[in-house]
N, C-alpha and C positions, 0 to 999 in steps of 0.2 A: 153523188160526189160532185165537188166543185169542178167546173169545166176548165179546160186548158187556159193558161194565162195569155192575156193579150196585153197591149201597151198599158202600163200602170200609171195611174194618176199620181202626181207628186204629193207626198205627204208633207205637212208643215215642217219647216226646218227644225223646230224645237224637238221633234221626235228623235232626231239623230244627233242633237247638239249637246247632249248631256254627257260629259266625259266619264268613262267608267274607271273605277279604281281597282278592278278585279285582280290584277297581277299581285297586289300587295295584301289581299285579304288573308289574315292568319287562319290557322286551323282552329275551328270552333270547338270541337270535342273529338275524343278518341275513345272507343270502348275499352273497358277495363281489361287488362292482360289476363289471358287464360293460358291453357296449354297450346300455345300457338305453334303451328308447323312452318310458318312462313318466315320471312325476314323481319328485322326489327322495325318498330313503329315510330313514327313521329309523335311528339307530345302535343297536347292541346296548347294552343297559343303560339305554336311554331310559325315563324314567318318564312317566306321563300327567300332563297339565296339568288343573287344575280348570276346570270350565265350568258355567254355569247351564243348566238344562234348556231354557229359552226360547231361549238362544243356540244350543244344540245343534240345536234344531228349525229355527232360522232359517238356519244355516250348513251343516248336514251331513245331517240326518235327516228322512226322510218316512215315518212309520209306516204310511201308507196303502199303501206298496209292500211291506209284509211279507206273507209267504205266508199266505193265509187258512186258517182252520181249516175242515175239511169240514163241510157241513151234513148232516143226516140224509138228505135227499133225494139228495145227491151220493153218499153211502155206499151207499144202497140201489141207486142206478143202477149202481154199480160192483160190487155184491155184496161190499162191503168193510166193514171195521171201522176205527175210529180207533185206530191203533197206540199212541198216547200213552195213551188210556184203557185199552187192553189192558195196557200196561205198569204202570199204576197198580194194576190188579187183580193182575197177576203179582207185584208188589213185596210184596203182602200175602198171597201164597199160603201155605197150610199143607197138608201132605200129609194127605189123608183116610184113606189106607190104604197100607201097604207090606208086602211079604212079610217073614217072619222072618229070611231071609238073602238074599244076592245083591243087596243094594241099597247096596253100598259102605260098610256099617256105619251107615247112617242108619236112623232108626226113624220110626214113625208120628208125625205131628205136626211133622216137620222143616219149617222155613221156607226160603224162597228165600234169605234172608240167611245161614242156616247153610251152605247149599251154596256161596254165594259166599265165605264165610269159609274153607271148605275149599279152594276154588280158590286163595285167597291163600296158604294154607299148603302149596301144591304137590300137593294131592290130586286132580288132574284125573281120574285113573283111577277114584277112588271116586265122583266126581260123574258120570262117564259111566255107571258101574254104576247109580247112582240114576236117571239119565235113562232107561236101558234098562228098568229095573223099572217106572217110571211109564208108559212107552209100551206095555209088553207087556200089562199088566193094569190099566189106569187105573180108579180108583174113581169118577172124575168127569171131565168135560170139562176142568176146570181142571187136574187132575193130568196129563192127556195134553198139554195146552198147556205146562205147566211142564216136562214131560219133553223136549219138542221144543226149548224155549228153552235148557234146561240142556245138552243135547247140543251145541247150537251154541256156547254160551259156553265149554264145556270144550275144544272144538276150536279156540278162538280165532277163531270165525267170527261173522258177523252173521246175524241172522234177519230176513228180509224179510216185511213185511206185504203186503196187497193194494194195488195201485195204485188211485187214484181220479182223477177229472177235474174241474177247476174249470169250473162251468157259469155262464153269464150269467143275469141276472135274479134275483140273490139279494140285491140291495140293498147290494152292496159298493161300495167306492170306484170312481170313474169309470175308473181305470186297469184294474181287473179286469173291469169291465163291457164295456169296448171292446177287450179283449185280442185280438190277432191270433195266428195260429199254433196250435200244439198246446198243450193245457192239462193234460197228464198230471203227476200228483204221485206220486212213489215214497216208500215208507216202509220203514225198517229200524231195528233196534236191536241193541245189544250191551251187555255188562256191563263196566263200568270199575271196577276194584278200587283206587280211589284217592279222594282228596278232590277237591272242585270246584276248589280253588286249584291242585292238581296239574295238573288239565286245562288251566287257564289258562297255567301255566308251559310245559306241553307245546305248546299251540297258539301261544305266542309264540316258539317255537323255529323261526323261519322257515327257517333254513338246513337243519335236519333235515327239516322238512316238505317242502321242495323236493326233497330227496334221495328221500324216500319216494314222492313223486308224479312222479318224473322221467319216467315214460312219458307223462304228460299235460301237464306244465308245463315251460316253459323258464325262467321267472323267477317269483319270488314274494317280496314284501316289504311292510312297513308304510310308508305314505306319510307323509312329514315333515309335522309340524304337525297331524296328524289324530288323535293318540292322546290322549283326554281322559276325565275321569271326573267324577262328581258324584252328586246325588240327584234322583230324579224327583219329581213333585208329591206322591206318596204318602210321600215320605221314604225311599224304598228306593234302594240304591246302584246305579249303572250304570257301565259302561265302554264306550267307543266307539272304533273304529279303522277307517280305510280301508286296504284292502290292494290292491295292484296285482299282477296276474299276467298272464303271456303263455301262452296255451293253445296246445299243440302239436297241430296237426291234420295228418292225412296228406295227401299229394299227391292230388288237384290243388287242395286247399283252402288258403287263406292262413291263417297263424297268427292267432289272435284275441286282442287285448288285452281285459282286463276289470278294472274297478275294483269291488271289493266294499265295501259299507258295512255294518258289523256292530255291533250293540248287544248287549252282555251285560247282562242284568238279571233281575229276578224277575217272573214272570207273576202273574196274579190269584190263583193258588193257592199262591204262595210258592215255586214251583219255579224253579231257575236255568235260564234259557233264553238262547240266542243267536239273534237274528233277523238274517238277512243278505239283501241284495238288490243288484242291479246296475242302473245306469242306462246301461250301455255300449250304444251304438247297434247293435252287431253282434248283439244279442239282442232277440228280441221280448219276452222276459222271462226273468229268472233270480231265484229266491228260495228260501230254505231256512230251516229252523228246527231247532236242536238243543235238546232238553229233557232235563234230568237229574232222574230220579225216584230219590229216596233209598231205600236198602234197608237194613234192620237185621236182625241175627241175633236169635235167641230171647233172648239176654242183654240186648238193647237197644242193643248197641254197633253203630255204623255199619259195614256190610260193603262199601259201595260204592254205585254208581249204575247204573241202567239208562239208557243214553244212547239216546234215540229221535230219529232224524233223519227229517225230511220235506223233500223237495227236488224241484224241477222246473226245467226250462229249455227254451227253444226258440231255436236259433241261426238267424239269417237266412241263407238260401241254402245251408244244409247239411242233408242228409237226417236225419230223426229216427232215433235209434239208442238205444232204451231200454236195450239191453244195455250200451252204453258208459257211460250215466249210472249204471246199477247198479254197474258195475265201479268207477267213480270214487267212488261212495258207500261201497262196501266197502273200498276202499283208504284213504279218509279216516277211516272209523271205526276201522280197524286202526291207523292212525297215532296218532289221539287216544288210543286205549286203551294202546298200547305206550309212547308218550311220557309219558303220565300216570303209568303204573304204575312206570316207572323212577325217578320222583321221589318216590314215597311213602316 
């Protein structure tokens, strides 16, 4: 696993200077109506409606239900690191040393963004060779970590970080202090070779998303009247949507309906993030966060993002199954990556 974050090198300004249009991206597609048990659905092509931040909080959103960031104590207890901080370090990685040959044509000083640019150009075999060289004789722990991540990215796979557990007594909102059930949070990341707006268009393709998750979901769609956008008190744009889904559970368990509330916005460091949670009574809790860390090539041109997902849930009256949650995270990351990259 990548070591804890130290002072980060500055990435080229162009990495963060491309304004996103995500609040105004229309709904791409909606699955055909069946015998739905949930609320009405938005139609394909629907655009968001303007809303004031105060109205959003009053009608739709409770930020105290967002997944908490791990404390240092929680990470120490789990012998884990914060994968988002690891990803920030990885995004600024530069190879300390490489062999003269056998590294896919890459040379010493190659950056992560150069390798992602090579993946965009169809050079997965070269990136795998680079990853192998880095893992075989790493000049530093950062080189070894970059090699492991690049091997996963070149194989179109996610890299999982260490799990951690939400602990009580950390001064969080009452919901988290009184939380029942299991409190495990999983972490994973992948590389997305597209723009943030591309990821929004991909995620708004609900029909395709349902097809990709057909082993876990029976239905998935955006709820009518819930798709809105605006600016937060800092003047930064946001988009919000409620989605309804029916989770397919094996016998003898009943299928579980779930309504997710998702805010797409910028965090305190200017990263694009999506915070989601559910208030559905079948869950003790369900919450997740996707964070997009921009990556640039040596030229300064954007090469893509590291998509870092943190997610946890605990279903009432259903046995815990960490492997099932990990499989869902892996499938969802693969969908976002592929759906986004088809639109670049």
